[in-house]
Each structure stands twice: as C-alpha cells, then as structure tokens.
VMD Tcl script that draws the C-alpha trace (Angstrom):
set ca {
  {40.05 -52.06 27.89}
  {38.79 -51.36 31.38}
  {35.91 -49.64 33.16}
  {36.04 -46.90 35.81}
  {33.12 -46.29 38.17}
  {32.31 -42.69 39.08}
  {31.18 -43.43 42.63}
  {27.91 -43.88 44.53}
  {25.88 -41.28 46.38}
  {22.82 -42.03 48.54}
  {22.56 -45.52 47.01}
  {22.55 -44.07 43.49}
  {25.12 -45.47 41.09}
  {27.25 -43.07 39.11}
  {28.25 -43.31 35.48}
  {30.79 -45.85 34.21}
  {33.70 -44.74 32.01}
  {34.86 -47.26 29.41}
  {38.55 -46.80 28.62}
  {40.11 -48.35 25.50}
  {43.86 -48.09 24.82}
  {45.85 -49.41 21.87}
  {48.97 -51.13 23.19}
  {51.19 -50.20 20.22}
  {50.43 -46.51 19.64}
  {48.61 -45.71 22.94}
  {45.65 -44.39 20.95}
  {43.01 -43.95 23.64}
  {39.24 -43.72 23.24}
  {37.03 -43.09 26.28}
  {33.24 -43.35 26.55}
  {30.58 -43.35 29.25}
  {27.53 -45.50 29.97}
  {24.74 -45.27 32.52}
  {25.06 -48.95 33.45}
  {27.50 -51.69 32.51}
  {24.81 -53.94 31.09}
  {24.60 -55.38 27.59}
  {21.88 -52.89 26.62}
  {24.17 -49.91 27.20}
  {27.55 -51.49 26.48}
  {26.85 -52.80 22.98}
  {26.16 -49.47 21.19}
  {28.94 -47.72 23.09}
  {31.60 -50.34 22.30}
  {30.65 -50.30 18.64}
  {30.99 -46.51 18.60}
  {34.33 -46.57 20.46}
  {35.82 -49.14 18.11}
  {34.76 -47.08 15.09}
  {36.49 -44.00 16.51}
  {39.87 -45.66 15.94}
  {41.30 -44.61 12.57}
  {42.99 -47.98 12.09}
  {41.74 -51.55 12.03}
  {41.40 -53.29 15.40}
  {42.47 -56.94 15.38}
  {42.21 -57.86 19.06}
  {40.03 -56.87 22.01}
  {41.50 -57.47 25.49}
  {39.70 -56.95 28.80}
  {39.46 -58.33 32.30}
  {37.02 -61.07 33.30}
  {34.11 -58.71 33.93}
  {30.73 -59.93 32.72}
  {30.20 -56.61 30.93}
  {32.86 -57.73 28.43}
  {32.63 -61.54 28.56}
  {29.16 -62.30 27.20}
  {27.47 -63.47 24.01}
  {26.33 -60.02 22.92}
  {29.87 -58.57 22.94}
  {31.21 -61.74 21.34}
  {28.71 -61.38 18.47}
  {29.73 -57.74 17.98}
  {33.42 -58.65 17.80}
  {32.73 -61.53 15.44}
  {30.88 -59.19 13.08}
  {33.84 -56.80 13.16}
  {36.34 -59.66 12.73}
  {38.04 -58.83 16.03}
  {39.58 -61.49 18.28}
  {38.93 -61.42 22.03}
  {41.30 -62.19 24.88}
  {40.95 -61.75 28.62}
  {43.22 -61.29 31.61}
  {44.13 -64.11 33.94}
  {42.52 -64.09 37.35}
  {44.49 -62.03 39.92}
  {46.97 -60.80 37.27}
  {46.32 -57.04 36.97}
  {49.50 -56.62 34.92}
  {47.76 -58.41 32.05}
  {45.82 -55.17 31.56}
  {48.47 -52.82 32.91}
  {48.32 -50.12 30.22}
  {44.57 -49.61 30.56}
  {44.83 -49.71 34.36}
  {47.49 -46.99 34.36}
  {45.47 -44.81 31.95}
  {42.47 -45.10 34.28}
  {44.37 -43.02 36.81}
  {46.50 -40.77 34.60}
  {43.67 -39.86 32.21}
  {40.16 -40.69 33.44}
  {40.66 -39.85 37.12}
  {42.82 -36.86 36.27}
  {40.11 -35.27 34.13}
  {36.94 -36.56 35.83}
  {38.08 -36.84 39.46}
  {36.39 -38.95 42.14}
  {33.14 -37.05 42.63}
  {29.84 -38.81 42.09}
  {28.35 -38.05 38.67}
  {24.76 -39.15 38.12}
  {23.73 -41.50 35.33}
  {21.70 -38.80 33.60}
  {24.91 -37.03 32.61}
  {26.31 -39.97 30.61}
  {25.21 -38.48 27.27}
  {26.78 -35.08 28.01}
  {30.05 -36.70 29.06}
  {30.11 -38.82 25.90}
  {29.73 -35.69 23.77}
  {32.64 -34.06 25.62}
  {34.80 -37.18 25.18}
  {34.09 -37.53 21.47}
  {34.48 -33.86 20.54}
  {37.27 -32.80 22.85}
  {39.01 -35.29 25.15}
  {39.61 -38.14 22.69}
  {41.03 -35.87 19.94}
  {43.15 -34.10 22.56}
  {44.59 -37.36 23.92}
  {45.42 -38.82 20.52}
  {46.53 -35.82 18.48}
  {47.79 -33.24 20.98}
  {48.95 -34.99 24.17}
  {52.33 -36.79 24.15}
  {52.82 -40.22 25.70}
  {55.99 -41.93 26.91}
  {57.25 -44.94 24.95}
  {59.81 -47.33 26.39}
  {63.03 -48.35 24.69}
  {64.84 -51.50 25.83}
  {68.53 -51.23 26.61}
  {70.84 -54.18 27.35}
  {73.82 -53.75 29.67}
  {77.12 -55.63 29.54}
  {75.71 -58.46 31.65}
  {72.82 -58.98 29.27}
  {70.21 -57.49 31.61}
  {67.44 -55.64 29.81}
  {66.17 -52.35 31.15}
  {63.28 -50.26 29.87}
  {63.72 -46.51 29.69}
  {60.96 -44.07 28.77}
  {62.96 -41.60 26.73}
  {60.74 -41.27 23.65}
  {57.75 -38.94 23.80}
  {55.26 -38.35 21.02}
  {51.52 -38.21 20.50}
  {49.74 -41.47 19.66}
  {49.14 -40.17 16.14}
  {52.81 -39.39 15.68}
  {53.62 -42.88 16.93}
  {51.19 -44.35 14.42}
  {52.77 -42.36 11.57}
  {56.23 -43.59 12.62}
  {55.24 -47.20 11.90}
  {56.56 -48.56 8.58}
  {53.93 -48.27 5.85}
  {51.32 -47.12 8.36}
  {48.71 -46.49 5.65}
  {48.07 -50.21 5.34}
  {46.52 -50.28 8.84}
  {43.95 -47.52 8.24}
  {40.26 -48.34 8.05}
  {38.58 -48.04 4.66}
  {37.92 -44.46 3.50}
  {40.33 -43.09 6.14}
  {43.45 -41.31 4.85}
  {46.45 -39.68 6.47}
  {45.38 -36.36 4.96}
  {42.11 -36.57 6.87}
  {43.94 -37.33 10.10}
  {46.49 -34.57 9.48}
  {43.65 -32.07 9.19}
  {42.50 -33.11 12.67}
  {45.97 -33.10 14.19}
  {47.35 -29.88 12.70}
  {44.32 -27.63 12.35}
  {45.11 -26.22 15.81}
  {48.22 -26.15 17.95}
  {48.46 -28.39 20.99}
  {48.01 -25.47 23.37}
  {45.06 -24.04 21.46}
  {43.21 -27.34 21.49}
  {44.10 -27.91 25.16}
  {42.54 -24.54 26.05}
  {39.44 -25.38 24.02}
  {39.15 -28.77 25.72}
  {39.59 -27.22 29.16}
  {36.85 -24.65 28.53}
  {34.50 -27.43 27.37}
  {35.31 -29.41 30.52}
  {34.57 -26.44 32.74}
  {31.18 -26.03 31.04}
  {30.51 -29.74 31.52}
  {31.38 -29.63 35.22}
  {28.96 -26.79 35.81}
  {26.24 -29.46 35.49}
  {27.63 -31.27 38.54}
  {26.98 -28.50 41.09}
  {24.10 -30.59 42.42}
  {26.65 -32.76 44.25}
  {26.60 -31.98 48.02}
  {29.75 -30.22 49.14}
  {30.55 -32.78 51.83}
  {30.37 -35.57 49.21}
  {32.57 -33.53 46.88}
  {35.27 -33.10 49.50}
  {35.02 -36.73 50.64}
  {35.40 -38.12 47.12}
  {38.29 -35.84 46.20}
  {40.18 -35.99 49.46}
  {39.28 -38.98 51.63}
  {38.84 -41.87 49.20}
  {42.46 -42.01 47.88}
  {43.77 -42.33 51.47}
  {41.71 -45.34 52.56}
  {43.89 -48.28 53.62}
  {47.24 -46.42 53.49}
  {49.93 -46.28 56.16}
  {50.13 -43.09 58.24}
  {53.50 -42.08 56.78}
  {52.10 -42.36 53.26}
  {48.98 -40.45 54.30}
  {51.11 -37.61 55.68}
  {53.11 -37.28 52.44}
  {49.97 -37.35 50.31}
  {48.31 -34.82 52.60}
  {50.88 -32.23 51.56}
  {50.07 -32.79 47.90}
  {46.32 -32.61 48.52}
  {46.59 -29.08 49.91}
  {46.71 -27.85 46.32}
  {43.53 -29.78 45.46}
  {41.72 -28.41 48.52}
  {42.61 -24.84 47.57}
  {41.41 -25.57 44.04}
  {38.13 -26.82 45.48}
  {37.91 -23.58 47.43}
  {38.29 -21.63 44.19}
  {35.72 -23.67 42.25}
  {33.11 -24.44 44.89}
  {33.40 -21.60 47.43}
  {34.68 -23.97 50.10}
  {36.70 -22.86 53.10}
  {40.06 -24.43 52.26}
  {41.55 -24.09 55.76}
  {38.48 -25.63 57.38}
  {38.43 -28.64 55.08}
  {42.17 -29.11 55.44}
  {41.60 -29.42 59.19}
  {38.69 -31.85 58.63}
  {40.82 -33.93 56.28}
  {43.68 -34.09 58.81}
  {41.30 -35.17 61.60}
  {39.80 -37.83 59.33}
  {43.18 -39.29 58.38}
  {44.81 -39.12 61.82}
  {42.11 -39.60 64.45}
  {43.41 -39.05 67.98}
}
mol new
graphics top color blue
foreach p $ca { graphics top sphere $p radius 0.5 }
foreach p [lrange $ca 0 end-1] q [lrange $ca 1 end] { graphics top cylinder $p $q radius 0.2 }
display resetview
C-alpha cells in the first residue's frame, strides 16, 4: 500500500490517492481521501479492503503515520489482518505499490492539482470503473525465474494475464474467497463485457470526471504535466524526455485549447535556461 498526493495549488492541498496492490495476483484497489488523517483514512481503508474478493492476511505499508497508528491497528485487528512496514530508506520493500503509483495512478490521474472537494467523485469513478477495469480487463506482467548453466537466476516477464485470471490460476483458488463470494459472481463481472468495451466505458467516465477539473488555471495545468517530472534531471535526460512530452503537449492543446507550439517553447526555455 502507498499514497499518492495530487499536488498543491495556492497553498491548497490536493486529494490523496490510496493505492493497494496484492503482491501475488496484482489485484489493485485505488481510493481517494481529502486528507491523510485517521478520520478520513479509517472508513476508506475498510472499504478498500472489502473490495477485494479474497481474504487479506497481511497489510504492508511504509512508515507513514497515516498507516502506523492505533486506529488503523484496531481496524486490522478486527479484520484479523497482520501488519508489516518497510524499513527506513528501503523503497524496494514496497516496490510493487511504488511502481503502480506511476503506471496506474499517475497514468490515469496525471500531475494536475485536484481539489479536496472532488475526492468523493473520484472515489465513485474508481469503484465503478477503474478498479474493475484494472482487475478484470487489464493484463499485468508476471515474472518467471530462469536459471542458467552457472546457477544464476534471472527474472523474465513473459506471462501476461489479468489479476483475476492470475487468481483463478492458483490451485484451489475458491478456498481464498471471502464468505458469500463465488467464482460465478466474479465471472459475471469479468465476462459481462469485453476488455475493449469496458475500457471505452471507463474512458468515457474518466472524461466526464475530468470535466470537473476545468477550474485549474492553465499555467498550473501545463506546469504540473510538463515541468514537474523534469525537476532534478540531467540535461541529456531532459532532452530525451522533451521529445516524448511533445505528444502530451499536443494532447493538452486538444483538451484545453492551449497553443501547443507556444507551450513547447515555454517548456524548452524552462528546462534549458540560457
């Protein structure tokens, strides 16, 4: 588990995304809170844990106080879930969640500031569309370990399936399901629509959701999308990334009526000041 902050704007904090990933099947459940305090975290975590179709036996997070406190400990004790935490300065202890922060949360929500008042709307979108899409319609890569003649082990990501398909591939997977949850119920979710059909439905819902964020000033929108990922990088890396960001700038032009050529020039001047 990990949290992703949706940026600040004029001293106003944005929403916080809470990202939970199962390390065996890569089942992923995402939620949003206005603040990462016990008052907001407790009901959300309980809801996220109940969205998993199988029993959770361990809860792993970093050392953040939003996860390491008595209120969360009481919740996990009631649900008979163990709790572990990452070692200090060892980000690889939570590597799967960290990678999903970028490949899922940032990919779908971007870097723009989103005000706290939109937390409820985002949660509805996650629960109805994004979470089912990620777990039943979007394939993930799973590593297989190969050993060469010298005994050296090498991981190769050559198996791709959805988290639900991975769960069904486990021996006697029914024994892990929560009470009153059956494979027939999950099959009805997974196979009622094709992957492409559900992806189109999810994308349309996301476009409707993002219409609420037009209050964000255009200069802040461009800064969050384009400038933030470049901070602290070497010039050679900046130049290579600049080429890739041309596509994003033109997409911004399409969505927000921005002048793509103008903002490409501004971005270049920002990254490579003379």
